[in-house]
C-alpha positions, -999 to +999 in steps of 0.1 A: +472-159+170+505-150+152+516-176+127+552-184+118+547-184+080+578-206+076+565-234+100+543-260+083+527-270+115+517-234+123+503-229+088+483-261+089+470-254+124+460-219+112+437-234+087+423-265+105+419-251+139+390-228+130+358-239+148+338-263+126+365-266+100+375-303+106+339-313+111+330-297+078+359-316+061+347-348+078+312-343+064+324-335+029+347-366+030+315-385+022+311-367-011+292-337-024+268-319+000+244-291-002+243-262+023+211-275+039+226-311+042+257-297+060+236-275+083+216-305+093+245-328+099+264-302+120+241-298+149+246-264+165+262-246+136+245-214+126+238-207+090+261-175+091+290-195+106+285-224+081+285-198+052+317-181+066+335-214+072+326-227+037+337-194+021+371-195+041+377-231+031+369-222-005+394-193-004+420-217+010+413-242-019+401-269+004+365-267-008+351-262-042+316-247-048+294-255-077+263-236-087+237-252-108+210-233-127+178-243-111+148-228-093+157-223-065+195-223-074+213-254-063+248-251-047+270-281-039+303-283-021+330-309-025+365-314-011+394-305-035+425-326-037+440-302-010+409-309+011+410-346+007+446-345+019+431-335+054+413-368+058+442-387+073+445-360+100+408-366+108+414-403+108+444-400+132+423-377+155+395-403+156+421-430+164+436-408+192+402-400+206+392-437+207+424-449+221+434-422+246+401-405+254+377-433+253+355-414+229+334-429+200+313-415+173+277-422+179+270-421+141+297-447+133+297-484+142+327-497+161+355-509+138+349-546+149+313-544+140+322-531+105+346-561+101+318-585+111+293-573+085+296-594+054+303-576+022+287-582-012+312-609-021+308-629+012+279-655+009+254-652+037+239-684+049+201-683+052 
């Protein structure tokens, strides 16, 4: 797909519209993850595709890769500042899907359920 290099929407779409890209960013929004953790959480992604997407996101400066000397070697991925800036886009997509498409994430409780759960500062009656 030809991209108008001067158009910010085209440039952003070129990056985020790759299959699995936004789902990877969503998973990494929770914090650091290892390859095997990402593979388990993204049901249906092949190891090759995951590797290619992570490499592409690293080249774009969206994901940072850290290697730790261990046996076997440990590799972790984390969002960079540029990657964290994509989270509002994902949040807006979630809101749109809930409002206009009737969709909801099976892994996330409904917003009203989250509000009903008492936080640590809220006393709970026994």
